[in-house]
C-alpha positions as CSV (number, residue, x, y, z in Angstrom):
1,X,123.8,90.0,89.1
2,X,124.1,88.6,92.7
3,X,120.3,87.2,92.6
4,X,121.2,85.7,89.1
5,X,124.1,83.9,90.3
6,X,122.4,82.8,93.5
7,X,119.1,81.6,91.8
8,X,120.9,79.6,89.1
9,X,123.3,78.2,91.7
10,X,120.4,76.8,93.7
11,X,118.5,75.8,90.6
12,X,121.6,73.8,89.3
13,X,121.9,72.0,92.6
14,X,118.1,71.3,92.4
15,X,118.5,69.7,89.0
16,X,121.7,67.7,89.6
17,X,120.6,66.1,92.7
18,X,116.8,65.7,91.9
19,X,116.3,67.4,95.3
20,X,112.6,67.1,96.6
21,X,112.5,70.6,98.1
22,X,114.8,72.1,95.7
23,X,112.0,74.5,94.5
24,X,111.4,75.6,98.0
25,X,115.4,76.3,98.6
26,X,115.1,78.7,95.4
27,X,112.3,80.6,97.3
28,X,114.2,80.9,100.4
29,X,117.5,81.9,98.8
30,X,115.7,84.4,96.7
31,X,113.8,86.0,99.7
32,X,116.9,86.4,101.4
33,X,119.2,87.7,98.5
34,X,116.4,90.3,97.7
35,X,115.7,91.2,101.5
36,X,119.1,92.0,102.3
37,X,120.6,93.8,99.0
38,X,119.4,97.4,100.1
39,X,121.3,97.0,103.3
40,X,124.8,97.2,101.6
41,X,127.5,96.9,104.0
42,X,125.1,95.2,106.5
43,X,123.8,92.7,104.1
44,X,126.2,89.8,104.7
45,X,125.6,90.2,108.5
46,X,122.0,90.2,108.0
47,X,122.0,87.0,105.7
48,X,124.3,85.1,108.1
49,X,121.9,86.2,111.0
50,X,119.2,84.6,109.0
51,X,121.0,81.4,108.6
52,X,121.6,81.1,112.1
53,X,118.0,82.0,113.0
54,X,117.0,79.2,110.6
55,X,119.1,76.7,112.3
56,X,117.7,77.6,115.7
57,X,114.1,77.4,114.0
58,X,114.9,73.9,113.0
59,X,115.7,72.5,116.7
60,X,112.6,74.5,118.0
61,X,110.4,73.3,115.4
62,X,111.6,69.6,115.8
63,X,110.9,69.6,119.7
64,X,107.5,71.2,119.4
65,X,106.5,69.0,116.8
66,X,107.8,65.5,117.9
67,X,107.7,66.2,121.9
68,X,104.8,68.8,122.5
69,X,102.2,68.5,120.0
70,X,101.7,64.7,120.2
71,X,100.3,65.5,123.8
72,X,97.9,68.2,122.4
73,X,94.2,67.7,122.0
74,X,92.7,71.2,122.2
75,X,93.1,74.1,120.0
76,X,93.9,76.2,123.2
77,X,96.9,73.9,123.8
78,X,98.1,74.0,120.3
79,X,98.0,77.6,120.5
80,X,100.1,77.7,123.8
81,X,102.6,75.1,122.3
82,X,103.2,77.7,119.2
83,X,103.3,80.5,121.9
84,X,106.6,78.6,123.5
85,X,108.7,79.7,120.4
86,X,106.8,82.7,118.9
87,X,106.4,84.7,122.1
88,X,110.0,84.5,123.4
89,X,111.2,85.1,119.6
90,X,109.2,88.4,119.5
91,X,110.4,89.5,122.9
92,X,114.0,88.8,121.9
93,X,113.3,90.6,118.7
94,X,112.2,93.8,120.5
95,X,115.2,93.8,123.3
96,X,118.1,92.7,121.0
97,X,117.8,94.8,118.0
98,X,121.5,93.8,116.8
99,X,120.0,90.4,116.4
100,X,117.1,91.2,114.5
101,X,117.8,89.2,111.5
102,X,118.1,86.0,113.7
103,X,114.9,86.3,115.6
104,X,113.0,87.5,112.7
105,X,113.9,84.1,110.8
106,X,112.7,82.4,114.0
107,X,109.4,84.2,113.9
108,X,109.0,84.1,110.2
109,X,110.0,80.3,109.4
110,X,109.0,78.5,112.7
111,X,105.3,77.8,111.2
112,X,106.9,77.0,107.9
113,X,109.0,74.2,109.4
114,X,106.5,73.1,111.7
115,X,104.0,72.6,108.9
116,X,100.6,72.1,111.0
117,X,97.9,70.3,109.6
118,X,94.5,68.8,110.7
119,X,95.2,66.0,111.4
120,X,98.7,66.6,112.6
121,X,101.3,64.7,110.3
122,X,104.6,63.6,112.2
123,X,106.7,62.9,109.2
124,X,110.5,63.2,110.3
125,X,111.6,63.1,106.7
126,X,109.2,65.8,105.6
127,X,110.7,68.2,108.6
128,X,114.1,67.6,107.6
129,X,113.7,67.9,103.9
130,X,112.1,71.1,104.5
131,X,114.6,72.4,107.0
132,X,117.4,71.5,104.7
133,X,115.8,73.4,102.0
134,X,115.4,76.6,104.4
135,X,119.1,76.5,105.5
136,X,120.5,75.6,102.3
137,X,118.7,78.4,100.6
138,X,119.5,80.9,103.0
139,X,123.3,79.9,103.1
140,X,123.7,80.0,99.5
141,X,122.3,83.7,99.7
142,X,124.5,84.5,102.4
143,X,127.7,82.9,100.4
144,X,126.6,85.2,97.6
145,X,126.9,88.3,99.5
146,X,130.5,87.3,100.8
147,X,131.5,86.2,97.3
148,X,129.8,89.4,95.4
149,X,129.9,91.8,98.3
150,X,128.2,95.4,97.8
151,X,130.1,98.2,96.1
152,X,132.3,100.3,98.4
153,X,130.9,103.0,100.1
154,X,133.1,105.7,98.7
155,X,132.2,104.5,95.2
156,X,128.5,104.5,96.2
157,X,128.7,107.9,97.4
158,X,130.2,109.2,94.2
159,X,127.6,107.5,92.1
160,X,124.8,109.2,94.0
161,X,126.2,112.6,93.6
162,X,127.0,111.9,89.8
163,X,123.4,110.8,89.4
164,X,122.1,113.8,91.2
165,X,124.2,115.9,89.2
166,X,122.8,114.6,85.9
167,X,119.1,115.0,86.7
168,X,120.2,118.6,87.9
169,X,121.6,119.4,84.5
170,X,118.6,117.8,82.9
171,X,116.4,119.9,84.9
172,X,118.4,123.2,84.1
173,X,117.5,122.6,80.4
174,X,113.9,121.8,81.1
175,X,114.1,118.3,79.1
176,X,112.3,116.7,82.1
177,X,109.8,119.1,83.8
178,X,109.4,118.4,87.3
179,X,107.5,119.7,90.5
180,X,109.1,120.9,93.3
181,X,107.8,117.8,95.2
182,X,109.1,115.2,92.9
183,X,112.8,116.8,92.7
184,X,112.7,117.1,96.6
185,X,111.7,113.5,97.0
186,X,114.4,112.5,94.6
187,X,117.2,114.1,96.2
188,X,115.7,113.0,99.8
189,X,115.8,109.6,98.7
190,X,119.3,109.7,97.7
191,X,120.3,111.4,100.9
192,X,118.6,108.7,102.9
193,X,120.8,106.0,101.3
194,X,124.2,107.7,101.4
195,X,126.7,105.5,103.1
196,X,127.5,106.4,106.6
197,X,131.2,106.6,105.5
198,X,130.3,109.4,103.1
199,X,132.4,112.5,103.8
200,X,130.7,115.6,105.1
201,X,131.8,117.6,101.8
202,X,129.8,114.7,99.7
203,X,126.7,115.4,102.1
204,X,127.0,119.3,101.5
205,X,127.2,118.8,97.6
206,X,124.2,116.7,97.7
207,X,122.3,119.2,99.8
208,X,123.5,122.1,97.6
209,X,122.2,120.0,94.6
210,X,118.9,120.0,96.3
211,X,118.9,123.7,97.1
212,X,120.0,124.5,93.4
213,X,117.4,122.4,91.9
214,X,114.6,123.7,94.4
215,X,115.5,127.4,93.3
216,X,115.7,126.5,89.5
217,X,112.2,125.3,89.6
218,X,110.8,128.3,91.4
219,X,112.7,130.7,89.3
220,X,111.1,129.0,86.3
221,X,107.8,129.8,87.7
222,X,108.5,133.5,88.4
223,X,110.2,133.7,85.1
224,X,106.8,133.0,83.4
225,X,105.2,135.7,85.2
226,X,107.9,138.2,84.8
227,X,108.4,137.6,81.3
228,X,112.1,136.4,81.9
229,X,112.2,133.0,80.1
230,X,114.8,133.8,77.6
231,X,117.5,135.5,79.9
232,X,116.8,132.7,82.6
233,X,117.3,129.8,80.0
234,X,120.6,131.3,79.0
235,X,122.0,131.3,82.6
236,X,120.5,127.8,83.3
237,X,121.9,126.7,80.1
238,X,125.5,127.4,81.6
239,X,124.5,125.3,84.5
240,X,123.7,122.6,82.4
241,X,127.2,122.7,80.7
242,X,128.8,122.8,83.9
243,X,130.1,126.4,83.7
244,X,129.3,127.9,87.1
245,X,131.3,131.2,86.3
246,X,129.1,131.8,83.0
247,X,126.0,130.9,84.9
248,X,126.5,133.3,87.8
249,X,127.4,136.0,85.3
250,X,124.1,135.5,83.3
251,X,122.1,135.3,86.8
252,X,123.8,138.7,87.7
253,X,122.3,140.1,84.3
254,X,118.9,138.9,85.1
255,X,119.0,140.4,88.5
256,X,120.0,144.0,87.3
257,X,117.2,143.7,84.7
258,X,114.8,143.0,87.6
259,X,116.4,145.7,89.7
260,X,115.3,148.1,87.1
261,X,111.6,147.3,87.5
262,X,109.1,148.7,89.7
263,X,105.5,148.8,90.1
264,X,102.8,146.3,90.7
265,X,105.1,143.2,90.7
266,X,107.3,144.4,93.4
267,X,106.8,141.3,95.6
268,X,107.3,139.0,92.7
269,X,110.5,140.8,91.7
270,X,112.0,140.8,95.2
271,X,111.1,136.9,95.6
272,X,113.0,136.5,92.1
273,X,116.1,138.6,93.1
274,X,116.2,136.6,96.3
275,X,116.1,133.2,94.7
276,X,118.9,134.4,92.1
277,X,121.0,135.4,95.0
278,X,120.7,132.1,96.7
279,X,121.3,130.2,93.5
280,X,124.3,132.3,92.5
281,X,126.1,131.8,96.0
282,X,125.5,127.9,96.0
283,X,126.9,127.7,92.5
284,X,129.9,129.7,93.6
285,X,130.5,127.9,96.6
286,X,130.3,124.5,95.2
287,X,131.7,125.1,91.6
288,X,134.1,122.2,91.8
289,X,130.9,119.8,92.0
290,X,128.8,121.4,89.8
291,X,131.5,122.1,87.1
292,X,133.4,119.0,87.3
293,X,131.0,116.4,88.6
294,X,130.8,114.3,91.6
295,X,134.5,115.0,92.9
296,X,135.7,115.5,96.5
């Protein structure tokens, strides 16, 4: 929605004003609104940093283009002229991580605004039109982050927990067969984007869901070998319904059935029983989450 509003606004401005560089403004607005959207709470600060960086780049490009390049005749001198801006920008980018967005904008847009050609064109109107497109496009994107801010961290955390619980229940009914690596990658990706403001209990619930899904996948593999698919499916169906009490009771019955076995499959039986124990303990400890959803 934010990207749609941003692009539509710049497009409308381009049409109404017959702006020569309106298409470029759309490009820069789109880059900014898509680049900073995944940063959530830091999106607006990053977009504003890009705007300030673009403004600084305009000044640097104008100085180099109209004061330095007219006196340059060789490629070495031309390279040195570019380094007057790009080298300090790179050094400042490395030493001031809090200003990453601003110095990244300087590094990225300097050559765009300078527009070096052979032979060189010293058209002030072209520079100012391009500069206006860059600053205006980035400015509209920053304004979009202010008017349409990312959702609150608490809501994002609840959404991630709810999505993970939904996937876990679908995994329990075996409607979407997944490998262990696929499940772990899915939950790890959600752990990595969990907001910093998330409560410790919410982090623990997400880790618990990771553990339960891992145990379910590995238990299914053991159940096929031990011919326990039917008994295990009944227990996992209770997990899918959000009934941890019934699930642990069913798992206890499966464990008793395994305890009565002896013979060549002793190692597999012990592995299955250990996973049943781990699964039951996790379901009991976080019953409020697995039964009721993403609640804290």
